[in-house]
N, C-alpha and C positions, 0 to 999 in steps of 0.2 A: 604291513608286510614286510620280509623279510627276503632278501636274494640268497641263494645259496649256490655257487657256480659249480658246475660239474667238470671233471677231468683237468684237463690244462688251461682252464677257463679261469680268467680274471676279471672282477668288478674295478672297475675305475671311475672316477669322479673327474673330469676337467677343473684343473684350477683355472679362475678368472684370470685375463689378459688384462695386461697394464693398459690404463685408461689415458696415460701420459706418457711421453717420451723423456729420455734422461734429459734433453734439454728443456723440457716443462709444457711442450707443445700438449694440448689435450685432442686426444683422438676420438673421431665421432666413430659411430657403430659398423659403419662400413669401411672405415678403417682400419679396422682392429684384425688381425691376422686369427684363424682359428687356432685355440691355444694347442699346444703338443705336449704340455707338462700336466699330468694328472697325479691324483692320489689314489693309492689303492686301497680299496673298501674291503673287497673279502678275496681269499685266495681258494681254487680249488684244490682238491687232492694230489693231483697228479694220477699217477698211474699208468696202466697201457693204454696208448694212445696209435691208433694204427698200427698196431704189431711193435710199438717200441715202447720203452721204458720212460716214463716223463718224469724228471725230479723238480719239484716247484723250487726256484731259487727264489723270488719274489715273495716279500712278506706285507703284512696287513701294516698300512701307516707310513710306507716308503713314495717317494715322490717318483714318478718315472717318464719316461718319453718315449710316446709310441708314433707307427706309424701316422701319418698326417691323416688320411681315411680309413683307417682300420677299425674293423670293431661292428657290433650293432647296437645302435641306441635305444634306451630303454627309457620310461618315465615311470616311477613308483611314488605314490603319496606326493605329489607334486616335484620331486626331485629328478633331474635328470644323470643316468648312469651310460656308461659304454661298457659292454662284455668285450673284453678281447682274447685271444690265445696267448698264451705265455710267450709264444714266438715273435708275436707282432710287439714286443715291448721291446725296444732297442735300447735302454740304457735305464740304468738307477742314477737318480741325481743325489747326489750326497753335499 
């Protein structure tokens, strides 16, 4: 199954959190923070949203930082994705 986002929606996949700290301490599952960096999987076409023209500025393959609890989580073919509005993306990681 393939997901195709509509309007100003973006499908992202969270990048796994680090399992060790910089000093080499291994983190347990409970100690890991929810990842905020994600990879863009698909981008919607943009267009008119709530009466305003929306131009999509993120591109497939970019790494982005999103709001911590933004979006809707979905599971497709065993993979977990999050669907967010472009406005929920805070920055592009270069």
